[in-house]
C-alpha positions in Angstrom: 122.1 75.8 19.9 118.4 76.3 20.1 117.2 79.9 20.0 114.3 79.3 22.3 114.4 81.1 25.7 114.2 77.7 27.4 117.6 76.7 25.9 119.2 80.1 25.7 118.8 80.7 29.5 119.1 77.1 30.7 120.9 76.9 34.0 119.4 73.7 35.4 121.9 71.6 37.2 124.7 74.2 37.1 126.7 74.2 40.4 126.6 77.8 41.5 128.2 79.6 44.4 126.8 83.0 45.4 128.7 85.1 48.0 126.9 87.7 50.1 123.7 85.6 49.5 121.9 86.2 52.8 120.3 89.4 51.7 120.0 92.1 49.0 121.3 91.4 45.5 123.1 88.2 46.5 119.8 86.7 47.7 118.0 87.9 44.6 120.7 86.3 42.4 120.5 83.0 44.4 116.7 83.0 44.2 116.9 83.5 40.4 119.4 80.7 39.9 117.5 78.3 42.2 114.2 79.1 40.6 115.6 78.0 37.3 117.0 74.7 38.5 120.6 75.5 39.4 122.4 73.7 42.3 123.1 76.7 44.5 125.4 77.2 47.5 124.6 80.3 49.5 127.7 81.9 51.2 127.6 84.7 53.7 129.4 85.8 56.9 126.0 86.5 58.6 125.4 83.0 59.9 122.1 83.7 61.6 120.5 85.4 58.6 122.0 82.8 56.2 120.5 80.0 58.2 117.1 81.7 58.2 117.3 82.1 54.4 118.3 78.5 54.0 115.4 77.3 56.1 112.6 79.7 55.1 113.4 81.2 51.6 115.6 78.7 49.7 115.3 75.3 51.5 116.6 73.3 48.6 120.0 75.1 48.6 123.1 74.6 50.6 124.5 77.2 53.0 128.0 78.0 54.1 128.9 80.6 56.7 132.1 82.0 55.3 133.6 85.5 55.3 135.2 86.2 51.9 137.7 88.5 53.7 139.3 85.2 55.0 141.2 83.9 51.9 141.8 80.4 53.3 138.1 80.0 54.3 136.8 80.8 50.8 139.4 78.6 49.2 138.4 75.7 51.4 134.8 76.2 50.7 135.2 76.2 46.9 137.5 73.2 47.1 134.9 71.3 49.1 132.1 72.2 46.8 134.1 70.8 43.8 135.2 67.7 45.7 131.6 66.9 46.6 129.8 67.9 43.4 132.5 67.1 40.9 132.4 70.5 39.1 131.9 74.3 39.5 129.9 76.0 36.8 129.1 79.5 38.0 130.5 81.8 40.8 128.8 85.1 41.7 131.4 87.1 43.6 128.8 89.4 45.1 129.8 89.9 48.7 130.4 93.6 49.5 130.3 96.1 52.3 130.4 99.9 52.7 131.9 102.0 55.4 131.2 105.6 56.1 129.2 108.3 54.2 129.8 109.6 50.8 131.7 112.9 50.2 128.5 114.9 50.5 129.1 114.6 54.2 132.1 116.2 56.0 132.6 112.8 57.7 133.3 111.3 54.3 135.9 113.9 53.2 139.3 112.5 52.4 141.0 113.9 55.5 138.5 112.2 57.8 138.7 108.7 56.3 139.6 106.1 59.0 142.3 103.7 57.6 141.0 100.7 59.6 137.6 101.2 58.0 139.2 101.6 54.6 141.1 98.4 55.0 138.0 96.5 56.1 136.1 97.5 52.9 139.0 96.6 50.6 139.5 93.2 52.4 136.0 92.3 51.4 135.2 94.2 48.2 138.6 93.8 46.5 140.8 91.1 48.1 137.7 89.0 48.9 136.5 89.2 45.3 140.0 88.4 44.0 140.5 85.3 46.2 137.0 84.1 45.3 137.9 84.4 41.6 141.3 82.9 42.2 139.9 79.8 43.9 137.2 79.3 41.3 139.5 79.8 38.3 141.8 77.0 39.4 139.0 74.5 39.1 137.4 76.1 36.1 140.7 76.0 34.2 141.0 72.3 34.9 137.5 71.6 33.6 138.0 74.2 30.8 134.7 76.0 31.3 132.9 78.2 33.7 131.4 81.6 34.5 132.5 84.2 37.0 130.3 87.2 37.6 131.4 90.0 39.9 129.2 92.6 41.5 130.8 96.0 40.9 129.0 99.3 41.2 128.3 102.4 39.2 130.2 104.0 42.1 133.3 102.3 40.7 132.7 103.7 37.2 132.4 107.4 38.0 132.7 109.9 40.8 129.6 110.3 42.9 128.7 112.4 45.9 126.8 109.6 47.6 129.8 107.2 47.4 132.5 106.7 50.0 136.1 106.6 49.1 136.8 103.0 50.1 133.7 101.7 48.3 134.5 103.7 45.1 138.1 102.5 45.1 137.3 98.9 45.7 134.6 98.7 43.1 136.7 100.5 40.5 139.5 97.9 41.2 137.2 94.9 40.6 136.1 96.3 37.3 139.6 96.1 35.9 140.2 92.8 37.8 137.3 91.4 35.7 138.8 92.6 32.5 142.2 91.3 33.4 140.9 87.9 34.3 138.7 87.8 31.2 141.8 88.1 29.0 143.6 85.2 30.7 140.7 82.9 31.1 139.1 83.3 27.7 141.1 80.5 26.1 139.8 78.1 28.8 136.1 79.0 27.8 135.7 80.8 31.1 133.7 84.0 30.8 134.3 86.7 33.4 131.9 89.7 33.6 130.7 92.3 36.0 127.3 93.7 37.0 127.5 97.4 38.1 124.3 98.2 40.0 123.0 101.7 40.7 120.8 102.4 43.7 118.9 99.3 44.9 116.8 98.9 48.0 119.3 96.8 50.1 120.9 97.1 53.5 124.2 98.3 52.0 125.4 101.5 53.6 123.6 101.1 56.9 120.2 100.5 55.4 119.6 104.1 54.3 118.5 102.8 50.9 115.6 101.0 52.6 114.2 104.3 53.9 111.9 105.6 51.2 111.9 109.1 52.8 115.7 109.3 53.0 116.1 108.1 49.4 114.1 110.9 47.8 117.2 112.9 46.9 118.8 109.8 45.4 115.7 109.1 43.3 116.0 112.6 41.8 119.5 111.7 40.5 118.2 108.6 38.6 116.7 109.3 35.1 114.0 106.6 35.8 113.2 108.5 39.1 113.2 105.5 41.4 115.3 103.1 43.4 115.4 99.6 42.1 114.2 96.5 43.9 116.7 93.6 44.3 114.6 91.3 42.0 115.5 93.7 39.1 119.0 92.2 39.1 117.6 88.8 38.1 117.6 89.2 34.3 121.2 90.2 33.9 122.4 87.6 36.4 120.6 84.8 34.6 121.9 86.0 31.3 125.5 86.0 32.4 125.2 82.5 33.9 123.5 81.0 30.9 124.3 79.8 27.3 123.0 83.1 26.0 126.2 84.8 27.2 128.5 82.3 25.5 130.4 85.1 23.6 130.4 87.7 26.4 133.5 88.3 28.5 135.3 91.2 30.0 132.1 93.3 30.0 130.5 95.5 32.6 126.7 95.6 32.6 125.2 98.7 34.3 121.8 98.2 35.9 121.3 101.7 37.2 118.1 103.3 35.8 120.2 105.4 33.4 122.6 107.1 35.9 125.7 106.4 33.8 124.0 107.6 30.7 123.8 111.2 32.1 
């Protein structure tokens, strides 16, 4: 394999599905893959915003309004993509939601957690990730190659005052889900890895991370003393989809400005 960046990070023509692609990190990942020549399918439950992105931001991509919390819908989508394109190279299981405040607030204390909200988060962040991986793995096993990249969180790697219970539990679960799948799928030349972001300026958590005034206390917690922009997920996402990651599987890549180093 050539050691030039052009070949190491070549993703041109790779059929790629990105869930949660209408905004935030999912959109940044989709933009990165599309800019480097991948054949990208954008998936999101927000049909209106997804359509806008497909028309105004990434007009050369496909869109699919699907909620990953609906297992049959995500399976049908992946089956359809493979049927039409003949393969599936990369899946970014990125879609995720948050519900309720972290434990710094009395509303986020364990005795106040609403079970319906808990189940909603797990349906997307945990079961939705699992069924996305499951549907993708079936096709990747048959073709004996593929990449699966899951968006976890530093909130799933350690306790944190800013993190809610359901979010922390679901993100911790997908970290070990990635490791388990990596063990099974390695003989099929399928690499399974996770990205664990720290604080990024996205709409997650009701949009509080978009408020520069409100995020001052969070910035103080980060060794680099700032909140990341979505585009700063680009490098690691391109790496994990590319030939450069040919011997990387079962790994968790923190992109957190140093939070987990503390």
